[in-house]
C-alpha positions as CSV (number, residue, x, y, z in Angstrom):
1,M,-45.0,-65.9,20.5
2,D,-44.6,-67.7,17.2
3,F,-44.6,-71.5,16.9
4,I,-40.9,-71.8,16.0
5,T,-39.9,-69.7,19.1
6,L,-42.2,-71.8,21.3
7,V,-40.6,-75.1,19.9
8,L,-37.1,-73.7,20.5
9,L,-38.1,-72.6,24.0
10,S,-39.5,-76.1,24.7
11,F,-36.3,-77.9,23.6
12,G,-34.4,-75.5,25.9
13,L,-36.6,-76.3,28.8
14,A,-36.5,-80.0,28.1
15,A,-32.6,-80.2,28.0
16,D,-32.2,-80.8,31.7
17,A,-35.0,-83.4,31.8
18,F,-33.5,-85.1,28.8
19,A,-30.1,-85.3,30.5
20,V,-31.7,-86.8,33.7
21,S,-33.7,-89.3,31.6
22,L,-30.4,-90.4,30.0
23,S,-29.0,-90.9,33.5
24,D,-32.1,-92.9,34.6
25,G,-31.8,-95.2,31.6
26,M,-28.1,-95.7,32.2
27,C,-28.6,-96.6,35.8
28,S,-31.1,-99.4,35.5
29,K,-30.3,-103.0,34.7
30,K,-33.7,-103.5,33.1
31,V,-35.6,-100.7,31.3
32,T,-39.0,-101.4,29.9
33,K,-41.2,-99.2,27.7
34,N,-43.4,-98.7,30.8
35,N,-40.3,-97.3,32.6
36,A,-39.5,-95.0,29.7
37,L,-43.2,-93.9,29.6
38,A,-43.2,-93.2,33.4
39,V,-40.1,-91.0,33.1
40,A,-41.4,-89.2,30.0
41,T,-44.9,-88.7,31.6
42,S,-43.5,-87.4,34.9
43,F,-41.0,-85.0,33.2
44,G,-43.5,-83.9,30.5
45,F,-46.2,-83.3,33.1
46,Y,-44.1,-81.1,35.3
47,Q,-42.6,-79.2,32.4
48,A,-46.2,-78.5,31.2
49,L,-47.5,-77.7,34.7
50,M,-44.9,-75.3,35.9
51,P,-45.4,-72.6,33.1
52,V,-49.2,-72.7,33.9
53,L,-48.4,-72.2,37.6
54,G,-46.0,-69.4,36.8
55,Y,-48.5,-67.8,34.5
56,F,-51.2,-67.7,37.2
57,L,-49.0,-66.9,40.2
58,G,-47.5,-63.9,38.4
59,C,-44.5,-61.8,38.9
60,T,-44.7,-61.7,42.7
61,F,-44.0,-65.4,43.0
62,A,-41.4,-65.2,40.2
63,D,-39.2,-63.1,42.4
64,I,-39.2,-65.8,45.1
65,V,-38.7,-68.6,42.6
66,G,-35.9,-66.7,40.9
67,K,-34.1,-66.3,44.2
68,F,-34.3,-70.0,45.2
69,Q,-34.8,-72.1,42.0
70,H,-31.1,-72.9,41.6
71,W,-30.9,-74.0,45.3
72,V,-33.9,-76.3,45.0
73,A,-32.6,-77.9,41.8
74,L,-29.1,-78.2,43.2
75,F,-30.3,-79.9,46.4
76,L,-32.8,-82.3,44.7
77,L,-30.5,-83.4,41.9
78,S,-27.5,-83.7,44.2
79,A,-29.4,-85.7,46.8
80,I,-30.5,-88.2,44.1
81,G,-27.0,-88.3,42.5
82,I,-25.3,-88.8,45.9
83,N,-27.7,-91.6,46.6
84,M,-26.9,-93.3,43.3
85,I,-23.2,-93.0,43.9
86,W,-23.7,-94.5,47.4
87,D,-25.7,-97.4,45.9
88,T,-22.8,-97.9,43.4
89,I,-20.3,-98.1,46.2
90,K,-22.4,-100.7,48.0
91,E,-23.0,-102.6,44.8
92,T,-19.2,-102.9,44.0
93,K,-18.9,-105.1,47.0
94,D,-21.4,-107.5,45.2
95,P,-19.5,-109.4,42.5
96,N,-22.7,-109.7,40.4
97,C,-23.1,-105.9,40.4
98,T,-26.9,-106.0,40.4
99,Q,-29.3,-103.1,40.6
100,T,-30.7,-103.1,44.2
101,R,-33.0,-100.1,44.0
102,N,-35.8,-99.2,41.6
103,I,-35.1,-95.7,40.2
104,F,-38.4,-95.6,38.5
105,T,-40.5,-95.1,41.6
106,F,-43.2,-92.4,41.8
107,K,-41.3,-90.6,44.5
108,N,-38.0,-90.5,42.6
109,L,-39.6,-89.5,39.3
110,T,-41.6,-86.8,41.0
111,L,-38.5,-85.3,42.7
112,Q,-36.6,-85.4,39.4
113,G,-39.6,-83.9,37.5
114,I,-39.9,-81.0,39.8
115,A,-36.1,-80.4,40.0
116,T,-35.8,-80.2,36.2
117,S,-38.8,-78.0,35.7
118,I,-38.4,-75.2,38.2
119,D,-37.1,-72.9,35.5
120,A,-40.3,-73.5,33.5
121,L,-42.1,-71.7,36.4
122,A,-40.3,-68.5,35.6
123,V,-41.0,-69.0,31.9
124,G,-44.7,-69.1,32.8
125,V,-44.4,-65.6,34.3
126,S,-42.8,-64.5,31.0
127,L,-45.7,-66.0,29.1
128,A,-48.1,-63.9,31.1
129,V,-46.1,-60.7,30.4
130,I,-46.1,-61.2,26.7
131,Q,-49.8,-62.4,26.9
132,A,-49.0,-65.8,25.2
133,N,-51.6,-68.6,25.2
134,V,-50.5,-70.5,28.2
135,V,-52.5,-73.6,27.4
136,S,-51.0,-74.2,24.0
137,S,-47.6,-73.2,25.2
138,A,-47.7,-75.7,28.1
139,L,-48.9,-78.4,25.7
140,V,-46.1,-77.9,23.3
141,I,-43.5,-77.8,26.2
142,G,-45.0,-80.9,27.7
143,I,-45.1,-82.9,24.5
144,I,-41.5,-82.0,23.5
145,T,-40.3,-82.9,27.0
146,F,-42.2,-86.1,26.9
147,A,-40.8,-87.2,23.5
148,S,-37.2,-86.1,24.5
149,C,-37.3,-88.0,27.8
150,F,-38.8,-91.2,26.3
151,V,-35.9,-91.3,23.8
152,G,-33.4,-90.3,26.5
153,V,-34.3,-93.2,28.7
154,L,-33.8,-95.7,25.9
155,I,-30.6,-94.1,24.7
156,G,-29.3,-94.0,28.3
157,H,-30.1,-97.7,28.8
158,K,-28.2,-98.6,25.6
159,F,-25.1,-96.9,26.9
160,G,-25.7,-98.2,30.5
161,S,-25.7,-101.8,29.3
162,I,-22.3,-101.2,27.7
163,L,-20.9,-99.5,30.8
164,G,-22.2,-102.0,33.3
165,C,-21.8,-100.9,37.0
166,R,-20.0,-97.7,36.1
167,A,-23.2,-96.4,34.4
168,K,-24.8,-95.8,37.8
169,L,-21.8,-94.0,39.1
170,A,-21.7,-91.9,35.9
171,G,-25.4,-91.2,36.2
172,G,-25.1,-90.1,39.8
173,I,-22.2,-87.8,38.8
174,L,-24.2,-86.5,35.9
175,L,-27.2,-85.6,38.1
176,I,-24.9,-83.7,40.5
177,L,-23.3,-81.9,37.6
178,I,-26.7,-80.9,36.1
179,G,-27.7,-79.5,39.6
180,I,-24.4,-77.5,39.7
181,R,-25.0,-76.3,36.1
182,I,-28.5,-75.1,37.0
183,F,-27.2,-73.5,40.1
184,F,-24.5,-71.5,38.4
185,K,-26.7,-70.7,35.4
186,C,-29.2,-69.0,37.7
187,I,-26.8,-67.0,39.9
């Protein structure tokens, strides 16, 4: 695989993670560079790890992943989105409309990272079939995802501070829609 193709593949794989990082940035009252780094690191790590796993697990596991990846992504992203919407409903009763839950927890970022990188597992199998260098491919995928998500959190926060309380609601809806998009894209 040539470098241009790998870069385009990497941006394609990073698209869902970028959208979720936008949502994370929108839904937090305070976003620090450490928060943006945590999101970018989590998403970049899982986007780099999944192709390596897919590469080594081979085509047998790809059949299983192919059958269930859309269900896993739909479930994880919808659960997180519903939780954010529920938090918004609770917060609207608070006149100050303050963020009550830290969305930058290890658990939340791990779930989001896995949910947005499941398709990269199948890409890893494809890399094995074409005998691509999985280490350099995974590094490019991880770096592009990292950079996209770091910027995504900061852009999302900028829009979130404009939207106020509605940002968390929009973020929750966005996560559910991303899950639905992944679901229907893979059927």
